[in-house]
N, C-alpha and C positions, 0 to 999 in steps of 0.2 A: 444706929446700925440699919443699913438698908436691908429690907426683906427681899427674899428671892421672889421672882415673878412666877406665879403658879396658875393664874386664871386668865383666860382670854375671854373678853366680854364683847359680843357683837351688839352694839346699841349703847347710846349715851343719853337716852331720853329720861324723862322724869320717873317712869315706872321702874326701870332697872335700878336707878339710883335710890329710889325710895323703898325698894324691896330687897333685891339680891345683894346690892352693895352694903345695905344696912346689916344683913346677916354676916357677911364677911367681916365687916367692921367689928361687930359685936363678938364674933368668934375670936378675932385678934385681941380685942380688949380683955377677953376672959382667958387668954393664953392657950386657946384651943386650936389656933390656926396660925401657921407660920408662912405667910405668903402675901402677895399683893396682886392686884388686878390690872391688866393692860386692856384698855378700851379700844375697840376697833370701830371706826365710823362706818356703818353699813351702806350708807347712801352718799352721793356726791355732796349734798348740802347737809350740814349737820352742825353740832355744837362743840366739836372737839377743840376748836381754837379758843372758844370761851372758857372751856374747862381747863385747858393748858395755861391760860392767862392767870388762873387761880391756883397754879401748882397742883391741879386735879383735886383740890380740896373744896368742900362745900358743907353747908349746914342743913340738917334734916330735922323737921319738926313733925312729930307724930302726936295727933290730938284726937280725942274722942272720949267715949264712955266705956269703962272696963269694970265689970261687976258693980255697976251702979255709981262708980266714982269717975269724976272728970279727970282725964289724964292729959298732960301737956309736957311731952318729953322732947328734949333737945339733944341731938347727937351730932358731933363734928365728925364728918367722914373724911378719912385720910388714907383709905386702903387702896386707892387707885394710884399706881406709880406713874403712868403716862398714857397718852393717847396715840393711836396710829391711824392715819387717814390713807387707805390704800389707793385712793384716787390721786393723791399727791406724792405718796411714797410707797409704791407697790413693792419695791425691793425690801423696804423696812417691814412691810407686812409679811412677806414670804419668809423673812428672816426669823419670825416668831416660831416657825416650824423647827428651827435648829436647837431651841432651848429645851433640854430634856426635863427641866423642872416643871414645865407646863403640864398640868394634869386635868384641869377643868375647862370646858368651854360652856359659857352661858349665852343665851340669846333672847332678845325680844325685838323682832324686826317688823312688828305689826302683823295682823292676820294675813295680809297679802305677801308677807316676806318669804314664806316657805312655798316657793313655786319653781317649777321646772320651765325654763325658757330656752327653747330649742336653738334660738339664735345666738346664745352665748358660746364663745369659743375658748378653748383652753389657753390660747395665746393672748386673750384679752388681758389688759393690765389695769384694773382687775375685771373678772367676769361681773356682769351687771347684777345678777341675782345673788341673794345671800347664799343659797345652797351651792351655787357655782363658785363663789369665793371660798367657801368652806372646803369644797372638793379640791381646789387648787392647793390650799394649805395642807390638807390631809395627804395628798399625793406626794408633796415634798417631804412630809414627815415619814411616809412609807419608804421613800427612796433612801432616806438617811438611816433606816433600820431602827428607828426609835419607837417606843411604845405609843399606843393610841390614847384617847381621851375619854373622860366621863363627860358626856354632852347633855346639858340640862336646857331643854328647849322650853321657853316660857311664852311662846306665841299663843294667842287665844283661839286655837283651833283644836278639834278633837284629835287625839293620838298624835300630838305635835312632833314628838321624837321619832315615831315610826314614819311619819310623812317626810320629815327632814332626811332620814336615812334613805328613804325611797328616792327622793330627788337626787341625792349624792350618787346613788347607784346608777340612776339614769344618766347623769353626767359622765360617770365612769364608762358607760357603754357608748355614749355619744362621742366622747373624746378618745375612745379606744385605749383606755389606760391599763387594760389587761386583767385577767382573772386573778392573778396573785394580789393585785391591789384591792380588788373587790372582796376577796377573802379576808384580807387584812382589815379592810374597812368594817366588815361585818363582825369579825371575831375579836379584833383588838380594841374596838371602840364600843362604848355603851351609850346608845342614843336613848336617853331616858325621856319618856313622855311625862309631862308634869301638868298639874293644875295649880294656878296661882290665884290667890284671892286677897286683894287689898285695894281699897279705893285710894289711888294716889292723885291728890289734887294739884300737884305740880307747883309751879312758881306762884307765890302768894302776892300777886300784883297789888291788891288793895292794902295789904298789911306789910309790904316789903320794908318800907322805911322804919316802921315801928319795930319789926323783928331785927333789923340791922342794928338799931339802937340798943335793943335788948342784949345782943351778943357782943356789941362793941366793935363790929367790923362790917365793911361793905361786902356783900356776897351776891353776885349777879347770877349764880347757879343754885341759889337756895331752892329747896324742895319741901313739899308738905304732903302728908298722907294721914289716913286714919290709923288708929292704934291697932285695930284688928289685923291679923294676918293668918293665912293658911297656905302652906306649900305642900302639896301631895306629889310625891316623886315615885315613879315606877322603877323599882330596883332597890338596892340597899347598899349605900356607900357611907353609912354612919361612921365606919372606922376611919375614913379619910375626911369626912365632912360631918363632924359631931354636932349637928344642929339640935338634935333631941337632948343630948347631954347639956347643951347650953341653955335648955329650957324653952325652946321655941316650938310653936305649933306646926311641926313638920311631921309628915307621915311618909314613911317608906312602905311601899306596897307592891304587890305583883299585879295590881289592877286599879287604875285611876278611875275607871268608869263609874263605880258607885258614888264616889265623891263628887264627880262632875254632875251626876244625876241629882244628888242632894242639893248642890249649889244652884243648878238651873231651876229645880222645882221649888225650893224654899226661897232663896234670895231673889232670883230673877222672877219667879212666879208670883211672889208677894208684891214686887214692884208693879208688874204688869196688871195684876188683878186689882190693885188699889188705885192707881193714878188716874184712870179715866173718869171713874165715878167721883173721885175727890175733886178733879178739875171742874166737872159739871156742878159740883157743890160750891165752887168758888174759891177753892184753895190754890195756892201757887207752888208750894214747896213740900218736900217730904217731911221736913221738920214740922211744918204746920199740921200735916196729917197726923203726926204722932201726938200732937198736943190736943187734937180734936177728939172728944170722947167717942163719937159715933164712928168716925173713920178708923180710929185705932182699934176700936172693939171689933169691927168687921175684919180688919187685917188679922187680928189674933185668932178670930174664928176660922179664917181661911188657912192660916198656918197650922194651928194646933188641933183643929177639929176636922180638917179636910185634907190638907197636903201631907202632913206627917203621918196620920193613920194609913194613908195610901202607900207611901214609900217605906214605911216601917216605923212603928211607934217605939223607938229606942231612946235610951238616955242620951246618946250622941246626937241624934237628930233633934231631940228637944233642946239640947244645949245649943246646937247650931241655930235653931229657931229663936231662942232667947237672945243669942248674939246678934242676929239680924235685927231684932227690935232695938237693941242698943245702938247698932250702926245707923239705923234709920233716924235715931234720936240725936245723932252727933251734932252738937251746937256749932261746931266749927265748919260744917259743910252746908252750903246752900244749894241743894239739888232740886232744880226746877222740874215740876211735873211735865211740862211740855217737852223738855229734853228727853225724858224717859218715854213719852208718848209716841215718839218717832217710830214709824213702821209697826204699829201695834198689832196689825193683823198677823203678820208672820211671827211676831214675838208671842202672841197668844197661842198660835198653833204649836210652837216649840216648847213653851214654858208652862202653859196652863191646861191646854186641852188634854194632853196625856194623863194628867191627874184626874180630870173630870171622867174620862173614859175608864181608867183603871179603878176609880172609886166605885163606879157603877158595877163593874165586873166583880168587885170585892164584896159590895154590900147589897147590891140589887137596887140601890137608889142613886139618883144623881146628887152631887153636893150642891146645896142651895146657894151658898155664898159665892162659889166660883161660877155657877150659872148666872147669878146676879151680875157678876163682873162682865160676862159676855153681853148681857143686855145693856150694861153701861157703855161698853165698847161701841155697840151699834148706835146708841143714842149720841155718843161723842162724835162719831163719824158723820152725823147729820150737821154738826157745827162747822164753822169756818176754821177751827183750830186744828183739825186733823191734818197730819203731815205724813203722807205715804205716796205710793206710786199713783200717777195720774188716773189710770184705769180704776184702781181700787177706790180712790176717793170719789170719783164720779159715780161709780156703781153704788157704793155704800150710802151715798147721800140721798139717793132716790128710791132704791129697790126696797121691796117689802122684806120684813124680817124672815118670812118663809123662803124667799128667793136667796137671801144672803146665806142662810143656813145650808142651802143646797149646793153652794159653790165648792165643789170638791177640790178645785185648784187653789182655793184659799186655805181650806181646812184639812185636806188630805183624805176626806171622806164626807159623805152626805150627813149633815147633822139634823135632818128633819125631825128625828125622834126627840130632840131638845125643844122643839117649837113651842109646845104649850107653856112650859115654864119660862123660857126666854121671853116669849110674848107677854106673859103675865107681868114680869118685872119691867120689861120695856115700856108697857103702857103706864105702869105706876110712875116710872121715872119721868116720862114725857108729859103725862097729864097732871100728876100731883106734885112733881118736883123731887129733887134728890133728898131733901130733908125728911119727907114722909117716907120715901123709899128706903132710906137707911133705917128708920124706925121699924118698918115692916119686916125687912130682912133680918134685923137683929132679934125680932120677936119670933121668927120662924123656928120651929123645932124640927129636928131630923125625924 
């Protein structure tokens, strides 16, 4: 029996297929969701043709460590009914507005996808930007007198749902679509900001042949991801999308911000504070870091003694910290330190520095392990492996530690107060080497 189409999905890339479509598939398998997904290709060049060649079906492998156990889960995804490419079939795309069964819109069109481009016209077939295409569809829906949508934006920007709504309202003004439409857009649609968290490793090039043999079929749209998942959604539509009832790590909330802060400070902050020292130490991957007693001990010190006490020493935050360690230990993912090291100055400013400053405010002292990571950053930027903006790399390679800490354009403020401790660790790293530096920082007492 054919399921009715209830979800419009902007994006056919690995992330949505390894995250959102997985949830819709599992809800369907559990008898909690009676619907299917129509995928809309958001840019001119995409993978809809490849997906259609496989009847929109593919296989997803979720692999990692969960509560100390290695998990290797295979799911056949068949919840997508068809794909629509608005660049080739704009009429077919606009026809989606006519179906009253459609209730959800999900999107992941990259960080750059949610943007207002003034050059887009209402008569374009289609509008180039994603919010422009969405506004065209919403206006048709409004004209037909049908109800609006629950819109789940999964782009990796702050307040993604609010930003998407703002862009649509700008198009409504630009295209003079009227106050009635703007009111309908605001009142009849729920633009939910969300936070998504799962490492989706995509097409398993090196393992593809072996995995095809395992499932007994050729699959050119195969997808892989870690087992961990978290979806924080601003709003509450559990009655229509019973993700919690299905047992998934989904949070309905009136404010995504605390969850975003936790992810940035613990997960991203742990990455950024660990990788540069570990690279100077001679390691290549996150997995190697987790197996090294010194690097992993310092990582745990950063997470559980400095980051978590700063943002809130709660059971939830400690559980998230423990999950981060399991994710970093995932034997199925080869995450290169040099990939994470890209643009480390701006990453440090956003992910680590706020914890350092708040820790000092809270305790009266600076956190030793995170300060050590800043010294390691400066030492790393003296090497030829640093990868950042030309001006940053040129300056960081030759400037004194004191001058680096004064760069308010790098850090948002003058960090001269950190100089004695940063310089102490920097000298130890550059003169005695990372091995002895790790021993010294691990022996340091608060």
